[in-house]
C-alpha positions in Angstrom: 0.0 0.0 0.0 2.8 2.3 0.8 4.6 1.5 -2.5 1.4 2.4 -4.5 1.1 5.8 -2.9 4.8 6.6 -3.7 4.2 5.6 -7.3 1.2 7.8 -7.6 3.1 10.7 -6.2 5.9 10.2 -8.7 3.4 10.0 -11.6 1.9 13.4 -10.6 5.3 15.2 -11.1 5.3 17.0 -14.5 8.3 16.6 -16.7 10.0 19.9 -17.8 13.3 21.2 -19.2 15.8 22.7 -16.7 16.0 26.4 -16.3 18.8 27.6 -18.5 18.3 31.4 -17.9 20.9 33.3 -16.0 20.9 34.0 -12.3 18.3 36.4 -11.2 20.4 37.8 -8.5 23.9 39.3 -8.7 26.7 36.8 -8.6 30.1 37.1 -6.9 31.7 37.7 -10.3 29.4 40.5 -11.1 29.9 42.1 -7.7 33.7 41.9 -8.2 33.4 43.6 -11.6 31.2 46.4 -10.2 33.6 47.1 -7.4 36.7 47.0 -9.7 38.3 44.3 -7.6 40.1 42.8 -10.6 41.7 46.2 -11.5 42.8 46.7 -7.9 44.4 43.3 -7.9 46.3 44.1 -11.1 47.5 47.4 -9.6 48.8 45.5 -6.5 50.7 43.2 -8.9 52.2 46.1 -10.8 50.0 45.6 -13.9 48.2 48.4 -15.7 45.8 46.7 -18.2 44.2 49.9 -19.4 47.6 51.4 -20.4 48.8 48.1 -22.0 45.6 47.7 -24.0 45.6 51.3 -25.2 49.3 51.4 -26.1 49.9 51.7 -29.8 53.0 50.5 -31.6 55.4 53.2 -32.9 55.4 54.0 -36.6 58.4 53.0 -38.7 59.6 56.6 -38.9 59.3 57.0 -35.1 61.3 53.8 -34.6 63.9 55.1 -37.0 64.2 58.4 -35.1 64.4 56.6 -31.7 67.1 54.2 -33.1 69.1 57.2 -34.4 68.9 59.0 -31.0 70.0 55.8 -29.2 73.0 55.4 -31.4 73.9 59.1 -31.3 73.7 59.2 -27.5 76.1 56.3 -27.3 78.6 57.8 -29.7 78.3 61.2 -27.9 79.2 59.4 -24.6 82.3 58.0 -26.4 83.1 61.5 -27.7 82.8 62.9 -24.2 85.2 60.2 -22.9 87.8 60.7 -25.6 87.6 64.5 -25.1 88.3 64.1 -21.4 91.1 61.6 -22.0 93.0 63.5 -24.6 93.0 66.7 -22.4 94.1 64.7 -19.5 96.8 63.1 -21.6 98.3 66.5 -22.4 98.0 67.6 -18.8 95.9 70.6 -19.6 93.1 71.9 -17.4 89.8 70.3 -18.3 87.2 72.8 -19.3 84.0 71.0 -18.5 81.5 73.5 -20.0 83.3 73.3 -23.4 83.4 69.6 -23.3 79.7 69.4 -22.6 79.0 71.9 -25.5 81.2 69.8 -27.9 79.4 66.7 -26.8 76.0 68.2 -27.5 77.1 69.4 -30.9 78.5 65.9 -31.8 75.2 64.4 -30.7 73.3 66.5 -33.1 75.6 65.7 -36.0 75.7 62.0 -35.2 71.9 61.9 -35.1 71.6 63.3 -38.6 74.3 61.0 -40.0 72.9 57.9 -38.3 69.4 58.7 -39.4 70.5 58.8 -43.0 73.2 56.1 -43.2 72.2 53.5 -40.5 70.2 50.7 -42.1 66.5 50.3 -41.2 64.3 47.5 -42.4 61.4 49.9 -43.1 63.6 52.3 -45.1 66.0 50.1 -47.1 66.8 53.0 -49.5 68.9 55.8 -48.3 70.0 57.0 -51.7 67.1 58.1 -53.9 67.1 57.0 -57.5 69.4 54.0 -56.9 68.3 50.4 -57.3 67.5 48.5 -54.1 70.2 45.9 -54.7 72.9 48.6 -54.8 71.8 50.4 -51.6 73.7 48.1 -49.1 76.9 47.8 -51.2 77.0 51.6 -51.5 76.4 52.0 -47.7 79.2 49.5 -47.0 81.5 51.3 -49.4 80.9 54.6 -47.6 81.6 53.1 -44.2 84.7 51.3 -45.5 86.1 54.6 -46.8 85.2 56.5 -43.6 86.8 53.8 -41.4 90.0 53.7 -43.4 90.3 57.5 -43.7 89.4 58.3 -40.0 91.6 55.5 -38.6 94.7 56.3 -40.7 94.3 60.1 -40.3 93.9 59.7 -36.5 97.1 57.7 -36.4 98.9 60.4 -38.5 97.8 63.4 -36.5 98.5 61.7 -33.2 102.2 61.4 -34.3 102.8 64.5 -36.4 100.5 67.3 -35.3 100.6 69.6 -32.3 98.7 68.8 -29.2 96.1 71.5 -30.0 95.2 69.8 -33.3 95.1 66.4 -31.6 92.8 67.6 -28.8 90.4 69.2 -31.4 90.3 66.4 -34.0 90.9 63.1 -32.3 87.5 62.8 -30.4 85.3 63.1 -33.5 87.7 61.0 -35.6 87.7 58.3 -33.0 83.9 58.2 -32.9 83.6 58.0 -36.7 86.2 55.2 -36.8 84.4 53.1 -34.2 81.0 53.7 -35.7 82.2 52.9 -39.2 83.8 49.6 -38.2 80.6 48.6 -36.3 78.5 49.3 -39.4 80.7 47.2 -41.6 80.2 43.5 -42.1 82.8 41.3 -40.6 85.1 40.8 -43.7 85.2 44.5 -44.5 85.7 45.4 -40.8 88.7 43.1 -40.6 90.0 44.6 -43.9 89.6 48.2 -42.5 91.5 47.4 -39.4 94.2 45.6 -41.4 94.7 48.7 -43.6 95.0 50.9 -40.5 97.5 48.5 -39.0 99.5 48.4 -42.2 99.4 52.2 -42.4 100.7 52.3 -38.8 103.6 49.9 -39.5 104.6 51.3 -42.9 104.6 54.9 -41.7 106.9 54.2 -38.9 104.5 55.6 -36.3 104.8 54.9 -32.6 102.5 54.6 -29.6 103.9 56.7 -26.8 102.9 59.4 -24.4 103.4 62.9 -25.7 105.1 64.1 -22.5 
């Protein structure tokens, strides 16, 4: 008798699909979003999602300018160091304001030269009107000539010219020499240094302190 009643009660239950609608009340996830809990957690972890999502990549021209500035600042630091060293070598009083001015001037010149001559994938042509396949050989030729001339001339003036000429010309020549060798591919860079070494040996130059 008890079993019959249970069967009747089960038969009275109507079959229906489950409720697939969203929750009628606010969930914990919704409450967390409304109170910006996720952004606060990102800030605690050092993340700034709004700034990362809104950040736009630099244009190719802006990348080229930033690259030129980075190179020019590095070469200007080298110019500053050489300027200080050559004045210290000749035991003259170091004029810091003049050194800073010359460093800033060299930075401006290097920025222009690097912007034009330094290769950039978005601007493969630096010489208008010349075929693309000749652009890199021409660039390498320019840097080879610049490296050979600046290196040999630096060796020459260091041995033959007065200390005033050396102090004035050696910092920019040294920077151009270093930059040109860096821009060359490995075989041409080795060739450039070999020519400078041969010039040093054949000319009978010496490496010695001027005082």
